[in-house]
N, C-alpha and C positions, 0 to 999 in steps of 0.2 A: 759114197757114190750117190748122186742125185739123178733119178730117172724122170724125165718129163714125157708124159704120154697123154692120150686122150683123143678127142674128136678132131678130125681134120678141119682147119679153119678156126680152132678155138684159141689160138695164140701160142702154140708150142715154140715157134721160132723166136717169138718175143721173149718167152721164158728162158730159152737157151741163151739168147743174147744177154739177159740179165745175169745168168750164171757166169758167163764169161766176164762180165763187168765186175763180178765179185771175186774173180781170180780162179774160177774153175776151168779145168782143161776139158773142153766140150767137143763131142762128136755127134752129129745128127745123122740118123738113119743108118747106124751101124747094124749089119745083119745080126740077128739075135744069137745065132750059133757062135759068132766071134766074140761076144761080150766077155765070157770067162777068160779067153786068151788076152783080150785087151786089159782086163782088170789085173791079171797076174803080171803083165808087162809093166803096168803102172806101179804095182806094189814092189816090183823088183828094182825099179829105178831109184836113183839117188836124188833126183830133183824134187824139191819141196812142192813145186807147182803140180806134180803128178799125184800128190796125196789127196787131192780133191778133184773128182772128175764128174762131168755131167753128160748124160746121154739122152738123145731124143729117140724114142722107140715108138713105132706105131705100125699100122697095117700097110705101110709101103713095103714092109717085109711081111709077106702073106703068112709066114709061119710063126709070126710073133706071138699071137695069143696062145697057140698050142705049146710053144717051147718055153715061154717066159717063166712060168711057175717053177719048172725044173731048173732053169738057169739061175733064177734068184736063189733057190735053195742051195745050189752049188756054190754060189758066191758067198752067201752068208755062212755056210758051213766052213768055208775057208777062212772065216774071221773078218770079213769085210762088212761094213755097214751100208745098207741100201735104204734110201729114202725116196719114195715114189710120189710124184705130183701128177694128179689127173686133172686135165683141163677140159671144160665142157662149155657149151652155150646153147641157147634155145635154137630149135631147128630153123626158125625164120631168120635168125641172125646169121647162122651158118650159111644159109642160102644167099643172103645179101652179101656176105663177105666173099663168097665164091664168085658171085656175079660181078662184084666190084673189081676183084683181082684178075678175073678171067682165067684162073688156074683150073687144071683138071683135078677132079677128085680121085684119090688112089683106087677107089672101087668103082669108078665111073664107066669102065668099059662095059658096054651092053646094058647099062642102067641109066635111068634118068637121075638127075642130081638128088631129088627127094628120096628116091629109092636107094641111092648110094649112101646117103646120110642115115637112113633107117637101118640098112644092113650093117653099117659100121657101128652104130649104137648098140645093136643087138650083139655083135661080135665082141664088143669091149665090155659088155655089162658085168661079166664076172670079174674082170680085172679092176673095174671101177670100184667094186665093193671091197677090194683088198689093197687099195692104195693108202698111203700114209696121210695124204692131204688132197681134198677135192676143192677146186677153185672154179666157180661159175664166172665166166668172163663176159656174159651177156651185156652187162652194163659197165664194163671196165674199158677205159681207153688203154692204148699201148703204154702210156706213162704210168697209169694206175696199176696195170698188171706188173710192170717192172718193179714198182714200189712194193707191191704185195710180195713178190718173190724175195726182194731184199729183206723185208721184215720177217718173212718165214725163215730165211737163212740166219738172220740175227737171232731170232728166238731159238733156233735149233742149237746154237752154240752157247746160249746163256742159261737155258732152263734145264733143271735136273728132272723135271716132270713134263707132262704134256704142255705145249704152248696153247693157250686158250685165246681164240678170237671171240670177243663179245661184240655182237652186232645188233644195233637197234634198227627197226624197220617199221614201215606203215602197212598195216594189214590191207588197206584199200588199194595198195600198189602191188599186192601179191606177196606171198611168203617167200623169204630168201631160201633158195633151193639147196644151198650147200650146208645148211644147218644140221648138226647132229641132234640138237635139242632146241625146242621152241617153247617159249613161255609167252602167254597172252596176258597183258596187263590192262586190258580195256575195262576191267571191273573197277578200276580206280577212277575217281572224279577227274574230269578232263579240263585242264587249264585253258583249252581252246575257247571255252565258253565264258571265260573271265576276260573282259575287254582289255585290261591293262597287261594281261599275260599272253594274249593271242599271238602277237607279233614276235614274241621272244621264243627261245628254245629251252630245252631241258638243261642246257649248260649254264643258263642265267640263274643267279642265286635266287631270284624271286620265284621262278618256276620250280626250281629244285626244292625250295622251302615249302611251296604249295603241295608238291607231290609227296615229299619225303616226311612231312610232319604228320601225315595220316597214320593212325594206328594200324590200319589194314596194310599200308605200305611197309611199315616197319616189320610187321609179322611176315609179309611175303618175302622181304629181303632176308630176314633171319632164317626162314624155312628153306629158301632157295640156296643160300650160302651153306647151310647144313647139308643139304642134299648134294651139292657139288663137292664139298669137302669129303663126303662119303664116297662119291662116285669116282673122283679123279684118280685116286690111287689104284682103283680097280681097272680103269682105262689104261693107266700106265703099265700095269702088270700084263695086260693083254697086248701090249706093244703099240698102243696108240700114242703117237708123238704130237698130234695136233687135234684139237677139238673146237668146233664152232658152235657157240651158243647164241641163239637169236632171241631178242626181247621185242615183242611187237605191241604197238598200240594202234589207234586208228590211222593217224597220219604220219607217225614216225618222227615227230618233232618235239613232243613235250614229255609225256610219261615214260616212254621207252628209253629216251635219251637220259633222263635223270637217273633211272634205275640202272641202266647199263653202266653209267659212270660210277655209281655207288658200288655196284658189285665188282667192277674192275678194281677199284681201290682196295676192297676187302681181299680179293684174290692176290693182288700184288703184295699186300701186307703179309699174306700167308706164304709168300715165297714163290708164287707161280709167275711165269712169263705171260703177259697179257697184251694182246693187240686189240685196240678199240676201234670200231667202225660205226659210223652213223649213216646208213644208206640213204635215208630220205629226209634228213634234217633240213635241207634247203628247198625241198619241194613245197610249192605254194607260198613261199616266203616273198 
């Protein structure tokens, strides 16, 4: 069972649609108290399509936060797998989305929209920390979010350990908020200051050679790979199915991209399922 939850306006309906496209039987806004009954009915059925279900749960059911931890324990004790995706976005983006759609916020009665968003964020804080995967949709289009969900589901079926998203980014555009670990590689020489490399990216062989040939880069990659090889089995034992590791340089176009690609290759060779994302590779191009 895949549960989609998170902030109102963060894209939960889009995520549910993506689950349906992948063959999941989905229900949005099922009362939390009815979830165990629904799961058992699906488990008792003979139809193959009922073996994978998706649920949209949030504060439209006001008892959700209070009841969900116990409901989840009940479901997992009965032998069912629960994977929970938490969607979020920056407050100003949520405000804009509600203004564009003119929809009412589920906590909007007697509150201004900023107050409703703040109260919802506070109410969901504990659940956010206990979800399997966090996705920040601030800079994602509808199509990008659907693709992300498909990649997550694909990784879930293929990997025996946690699925790792390696994400390069530019520090000057802000740290990527969904990262579990962040590495800063701005200590390395910057290809941006080499005229013939400035317009290229870390995917280009010339830039990759410039970055990766440095002794300090080789040592950083070796040490980081060793750290991850040590940490990943521990994360898996703690029940973490997904892990996001961010690599940042100044602009997110050269050093972080080359190192992200190299680390991804090493982790894939080690048998992990890896998703590669370059958030800022096209900025300033």
